[in-house]
Structure formats: C-alpha cells, structure tokens
ZAMI-125059 format. One line per 4 residues: their letters; for each residue y negated, z, x negated of C-alpha. Coordinates in pm, 1 decimal, always signed. Each point is the difference from the previous one (the first is absolute). Layout:
A> Y:Z:X | ...
//
This chain:
MRGR> +2316.8:+3394.4:-2794.0 | +374.8:-70.0:-32.9 | +155.7:-344.8:+32.5 | +363.1:-84.8:+66.2
GGRF> +245.5:+225.2:-180.7 | -259.4:+273.9:-28.7 | -187.0:-162.1:-289.1 | -374.1:+49.3:-24.1
LPFL> -222.6:-302.7:+36.2 | -265.3:+92.6:-253.7 | -240.8:-279.3:+89.8 | -43.8:+161.6:+340.7
LKPR> -109.1:+321.5:-166.9 | -285.5:-157.2:-193.4 | -342.1:+71.7:+144.2 | -139.8:-303.6:+174.6
RRVS> -325.2:-139.7:-128.2 | -274.0:+43.9:+254.6 | -189.9:-311.1:+93.2 | -372.3:+49.0:-15.7
SAAV> -159.4:-16.7:+341.7 | -270.2:-215.1:-157.9 | +261.8:-274.8:-37.1 | +60.7:-4.9:+374.8
PDLA> -279.0:-191.9:+173.9 | -138.4:+96.1:+335.9 | +120.4:-208.0:+291.6 | -259.3:-125.9:+245.4
LYDH> +110.5:+43.5:+360.6 | -126.7:-240.4:+266.1 | +86.9:+125.5:+345.9 | +6.5:-193.3:+326.6
DTVL> -360.1:+59.8:+104.9 | -140.2:-60.6:-348.6 | +162.3:-344.3:-10.9 | -118.0:-107.5:+344.6
KAIS> -355.4:+124.7:-56.8 | -25.8:-181.3:-331.8 | +142.1:-341.8:+90.8 | -137.3:-178.9:+306.0
AADA> +198.5:-258.9:+192.9 | -220.8:-277.1:-140.2 | +42.5:+135.1:-354.3 | +377.6:+10.1:+43.6
VELV> +7.3:-367.2:+100.7 | -179.9:-106.2:-319.0 | +208.3:+230.1:-220.0 | +327.7:-130.8:+140.2
RDGF> -119.7:-359.7:-30.5 | -77.9:+65.5:-367.1 | +345.0:+153.8:-46.2 | +167.9:-310.1:+143.0
VRHA> -195.7:-223.0:-239.1 | +78.7:+212.0:-305.0 | +368.4:+7.7:+91.5 | +7.1:-376.8:+54.7
TGEW> -148.2:-60.7:-346.3 | +247.7:+237.5:-164.0 | -264.7:+253.7:-98.1 | +158.5:+264.1:+225.0
VMPP> +378.6:+29.7:+8.8 | +259.4:+168.6:+217.3 | +373.0:-22.8:+71.5 | +125.9:-14.8:+360.5
KVYL> +12.1:+337.2:+173.5 | +322.4:+201.9:-4.0 | +139.6:+137.7:+326.1 | +208.1:+314.7:+41.3
DSPP> +139.7:+11.9:+353.1 | +36.3:+329.6:+182.6 | +190.7:-104.7:+314.0 | -51.8:+35.5:+284.3
HGDF> -343.5:+150.3:-59.2 | -189.2:-240.8:-224.1 | -40.6:-86.8:-364.9 | -178.3:+79.1:-325.6
RAMP> -179.7:-260.8:-213.9 | -92.6:+1.1:-369.0 | -279.9:-243.7:-82.5 | -134.9:-34.3:-356.0
ARGA> -284.6:-221.8:-119.9 | -215.2:-36.3:-311.6 | -350.2:-139.1:-47.8 | -357.4:+85.7:-97.6
GLAI> +125.5:+247.4:-260.1 | +191.5:+196.7:+262.6 | +362.4:+29.6:+104.2 | +91.1:+137.7:+342.1
LKWA> +316.8:+107.7:+172.1 | -16.1:+26.8:+375.8 | +270.0:+219.5:+153.5 | -17.6:-54.3:+373.7
TSFP> +213.0:+38.0:+309.5 | +44.2:-173.4:+332.3 | +154.2:+232.0:+258.5 | -78.3:-154.7:+342.2
GNPA> +124.7:+302.4:+195.4 | -236.2:+243.6:-168.7 | -281.7:-9.3:+259.7 | +237.4:+165.6:+249.1
RGLG> +24.5:+285.5:-251.5 | -374.4:+18.2:-46.4 | +26.6:-168.5:-341.2 | -140.7:-323.7:-136.2
VVNG> +219.1:-308.7:-39.6 | -129.5:-42.7:-357.0 | +10.3:+284.1:-251.6 | -2.0:+15.7:-378.0
VICV> -237.3:-22.5:-294.0 | -139.3:-253.6:-246.1 | +19.7:+102.0:-366.0 | -259.5:-164.0:-223.8
SDAG> +43.1:-12.9:-379.1 | -188.3:-143.6:-295.5 | +179.6:-324.1:-91.0 | -84.3:+47.2:-367.7
TGVM> +121.3:+355.5:-51.6 | +230.8:+61.0:+295.0 | -192.7:+316.1:+83.2 | -17.0:+67.9:+373.4
SALV> -357.8:+34.9:+119.7 | +0.7:+23.1:+379.5 | +195.3:+59.5:+318.1 | -125.2:-190.7:+303.6
NVEA> +75.7:+51.4:+368.7 | +242.8:-271.2:+103.6 | -76.7:-10.2:+372.9 | -369.0:-82.0:-44.6
VTAL> +52.6:-264.1:-268.4 | +281.8:-165.9:+195.3 | -206.5:-14.2:+318.6 | -302.6:-147.6:-178.4
RTGA> +184.2:-265.7:-194.5 | +222.8:-98.3:+293.5 | -303.5:-54.9:+218.4 | -178.3:-186.4:-277.9
VAAV> +291.5:-240.9:-41.0 | -35.8:-106.3:+365.0 | -366.2:-83.5:-57.2 | +58.9:-189.8:-325.7
AAQE> +276.3:-202.7:+166.7 | -226.8:-90.1:+292.8 | -286.4:-100.1:-228.8 | +223.4:-230.6:-200.8
LARE> +240.4:-138.1:+260.2 | -163.6:+4.7:+343.8 | -211.4:-286.0:+131.8 | -358.7:+8.8:-116.7
DART> -118.7:+50.0:+357.4 | +258.5:+269.8:+82.6 | -157.9:+320.3:+127.6 | +198.7:+179.4:+271.9
VGII> +260.2:+253.0:-116.2 | +322.2:+116.2:+162.8 | +161.5:+320.4:-128.9 | +362.2:+68.9:+95.0
GCGV> +79.3:+357.2:-101.8 | -292.4:+242.7:-7.7 | +139.0:+277.4:-217.5 | -157.7:+108.4:-328.5
HGSW> +49.7:-330.1:-181.9 | -74.8:-218.4:+300.8 | -324.6:+191.0:+45.9 | -101.1:-55.4:-361.1
AARC> +83.4:-369.2:+29.4 | -238.7:-16.4:+295.1 | -272.1:+192.7:-187.6 | +26.6:-223.8:-304.6
LAAV> -8.4:-317.0:+210.6 | -305.5:+131.9:+183.4 | -162.4:+89.3:-334.0 | +11.5:-366.2:-105.4
EYGP> -142.3:-117.7:+332.9 | +309.1:-88.1:+199.6 | -7.4:+91.5:+367.4 | -22.4:+74.0:+282.5
GMCF> +359.6:+106.5:+22.2 | +286.1:+84.4:+232.7 | +229.9:+299.2:-59.0 | +357.7:+38.9:+119.8
DPDP> +238.0:+288.8:-61.0 | +294.8:+141.9:+196.9 | -205.9:+319.4:+5.1 | -307.0:-92.9:+208.2
DRAG> -191.5:+302.9:-127.4 | +21.2:-125.2:-358.4 | -113.2:-346.9:+101.9 | -284.0:+150.9:+201.6
ALAG> -116.6:+223.1:-284.5 | -18.5:-290.0:-245.0 | -167.8:-231.6:+248.6 | -254.4:+269.0:+83.8
ELGW> -78.4:+62.2:-367.2 | -72.1:-367.3:-72.4 | -140.9:-108.0:+335.2 | +301.8:-223.6:+60.8
EVGS> +228.3:-28.6:+303.8 | +350.5:+112.9:+90.5 | +233.9:-279.4:+104.3 | +361.4:-104.0:+32.9
REDT> +214.2:-145.5:-275.2 | -71.3:-342.9:+145.2 | -375.6:+69.4:-1.5 | +1.7:+89.5:-368.4
LACD> +204.2:-309.8:-87.1 | -269.6:-215.8:+160.7 | -247.4:+102.7:-273.6 | -90.9:-207.2:-306.2
VVTC> +125.0:+255.7:-251.8 | +303.2:+210.8:+91.7 | +114.4:+294.1:-212.2 | +328.3:+176.4:+73.8
VTPG> +65.8:+345.8:-140.4 | +316.4:+125.4:+169.0 | +316.2:+163.0:-141.1 | +182.1:-334.2:+7.9
AEPV> +297.1:+130.3:+196.3 | -24.4:-306.1:+224.5 | -213.4:-316.5:+2.6 | -334.9:+16.8:+177.6
VHAS> -85.2:-367.8:-59.6 | +220.9:-283.5:+124.6 | -13.4:-372.3:-61.0 | -140.0:-52.5:+349.9
DLRP> -299.3:+221.7:-87.4 | -126.9:-229.1:-274.9 | -301.5:-224.4:+56.4 | -153.8:-264.0:-225.3
GMHV> -282.3:+147.2:-207.0 | +93.6:+366.9:+30.1 | +49.0:+224.2:-300.6 | +257.8:+280.3:+7.1
SFLG> +47.4:+278.6:-253.6 | +300.9:+230.8:-2.6 | -53.0:+329.7:-179.5 | +256.8:+230.9:+156.0
ADGA> +344.2:-129.4:-97.2 | +22.9:+90.1:-366.3 | +370.6:+42.6:-64.1 | +343.4:-150.9:+48.9
GKAE> +109.2:-25.6:+362.5 | -356.2:+8.1:+134.6 | -195.9:-286.7:+154.2 | -296.0:-32.0:+236.6
AEVD> +56.4:-372.1:+65.3 | +315.1:-181.1:+103.6 | +145.0:-250.8:-245.2 | -85.8:-299.9:+221.3
AVER> -366.0:+103.6:-7.3 | +3.3:+27.6:-378.6 | +156.7:-344.2:-33.7 | -284.5:-155.0:+199.4
CVLF> -276.3:+145.9:-218.3 | -159.8:-92.0:-328.8 | +87.8:+305.3:-206.4 | -187.8:+230.0:-233.2
CDEW> +114.6:+333.8:-140.1 | -138.6:+263.0:-234.2 | +289.0:-27.3:-250.3 | +307.6:-220.6:+41.9
AQAS> +255.5:+224.3:-174.4 | -73.4:+279.7:+249.0 | -82.1:-197.5:+313.6 | +310.4:-221.9:-14.9
HGGE> +223.0:+309.1:+1.4 | -177.2:+218.0:+255.7 | -222.0:-102.8:+290.6 | -64.3:-312.4:+206.6
LTGA> +108.7:-249.7:-266.1 | +339.3:+161.1:-63.1 | +198.1:-154.7:+285.3 | -149.3:-344.8:-46.1
AEAG> +48.3:+13.0:-378.0 | +362.5:+111.2:+29.3 | +68.7:-275.0:+254.2 | -137.9:-258.4:-241.7
LVTR> -276.3:-100.7:+243.1 | -281.1:+80.4:-242.2 | -11.3:+22.1:-377.2 | -260.3:+97.4:-252.0
ADVV> -98.6:-366.3:-30.7 | -82.2:-25.7:+371.6 | -358.6:-46.0:+101.9 | -127.0:+339.5:+73.9
TLFD> -268.2:+178.9:+412.3 | +164.7:+299.5:+155.5 | -86.9:+283.6:-240.1 | +275.0:+252.2:-74.9
STGL> -101.0:+311.7:-190.3 | +250.3:+250.3:-135.0 | -256.9:+204.4:-192.0 | -57.5:-29.7:-374.2
AIQD> -60.4:+261.9:-265.2 | -287.0:-206.5:-141.7 | -183.6:+62.1:+328.8 | +37.2:+374.8:-53.3
LAIC> -109.3:-44.9:-361.8 | -317.8:-173.2:+117.7 | -100.3:+300.5:+212.4 | +99.4:+256.4:-264.0
RALL> -194.8:-182.1:-269.2 | -318.3:+19.6:+208.3 | +50.9:+372.8:+53.6 | +49.0:+74.1:-368.3
EGAA> -290.0:-221.3:-104.7 | -242.5:+212.7:+194.1 | +18.3:-88.0:+368.6 | +77.2:+366.7:+67.2
SPAA> +6.9:+335.1:-171.7 | +346.6:+156.8:+19.2 | +50.9:+269.0:+259.5 | +140.8:+225.5:-272.9
RVTL> +141.7:+6.0:-350.7 | +320.0:+176.3:-100.4 | +205.6:+51.1:-313.2 | +373.6:-40.4:+40.8
//
C-alpha cells in the first residue's frame, strides 16, 4: 500500500498475526424471556434491596449516568457499575414516541465483564432488566418509607414499567390497588391481571402508596393532592426537563432519592434544588428514582450466578 508521495508503507504489508479463537471467550446471551422467567418480581425486590445496601456501604460503585440527547426524539444513556467481581455497562435509550412506530421506548443492551480481567462475559436484554429493577425499586421504597399499616396502592401510568411496579408491590403484599392511565385499556389490562380496580387520577392519589411512572412531560401530582401519611414514588422522570410532581408539591414533602448526584439534576428534585428550596441536608419522604446502574448490576449478577441458563452462547 502506498502512502503520501507514492511511498510504500511496509508495516501495512506485513502479515497480521492471527489471534487464536481459544483466546476469545464465548459470550452468554440472556434474552428478554430468559430474564423474566428466571427472576420473579419478589426475587427482584430482594436483589435490588441488596444492591442499594452494597452501594451505600461502598462495596459497589458507579458514576452518574451519561446522557446523549437525540432531539426531538429522545436520548441515549451510558450507565456503568462495578461490584461482586463484575463490571457492567448499560447502553439504553428512552424514545417516548416509539410506541407509535411499533417500537419499545427502551432499547439497548447490558454488557457484563469480569472486573478482574476485563474480559466480557455476557450480553443481557436491557428491556427486561430495566422493567424488573424499576418495579423492584417501587416496592423497596414502599417497604422502607411508607407507613407500617399502608396497604392500598395507586398506580399512575400503566405502561411496561408501571405494570412491573404494580407486580413488585403486589409480590411483597401491597394491595388492593387502583390503576390510572390515559389509555383506559392499559389500566384495565393491569387491573385485570392483579385483581385491582381502574380509577381516576384522584382515585389513585387517595391510596396509601402511590407510584407514578409517566414520561414526566408535565406534573401529575400537585401540592393540593398531598395528604398526611401518604407515600409517593416517582419513577418516570429520569432526565433534565422532566418532572411528575410540581415544585410546590416537592417542597412540602420529606424527600428521599436513589442517588443525589443524579436526582438533583433530573427528575422531581431538580426544580426545588435549583430554586434553593431543598438541599442535600434536608430531611428526606417523597421518593424520586432516576434509575441506577447498581440496580441493573444486581439483576445481572443473579443471572450469571446461576438464576438462568443463557439463551445462547456466541463468539464475537
């Protein structure tokens, strides 16, 4: 091959050393159905709880997620975490308009590597893991933050993640519940599955434990909706410019979040934090979840430690 000026580049003519295929490990593939068959809703709750504890003690580590906007359609997120001898990188999307195209809002993959060698060992379906761990977070939050006698559940937003929040809450003995969604068919399907009821937004907000899983384009909870003793979790608004609760409602609550560095820059706490109405030192009761990579790590760890056999193995 000739370079500039017609000179040969001899290093490009040298035969390349072939890498032995034995040095390239097989990758385990965990598809959507394999993940959901292996990890029950109740299992997911305990796995995510364990992940929170390990992260809080510093055993599991992660930096805040990185966003790559793709306006006006949606965004991409890169979410790494390390723990239990594994390192993961979750590459996921949020494209709210996709259902109109017959596509899922969330797409992507989770790459799992050995934290000691850096060798990649598995690829895991991102939709299934995200649904499981998002639902599990709602249940863990209710167990820790709701009144001891709280039982009734209100779900605002009955899409994929709202449905898994309801399943996980039901799996840890919360219910009966009330389902609300702008699409009455979705609310009806979820209510029918769990033996719950379909109601209005106001009906769901009358429940002991309220979980909102909406795109966050506009608030669904206002200050006037709040009642003493209720617990509210917000799982849908996970990026800048999104919020499921108005700032006045946030200011009136005792606040909890999954991770301050993320939650104070995207979600319900953003407006109140920027206005100086709440700070990290504030007492923390509304639960704002933006989704953490350590939650994905918790599910992936269980898969690789034997909860499921991979759907296939490939060599890249």
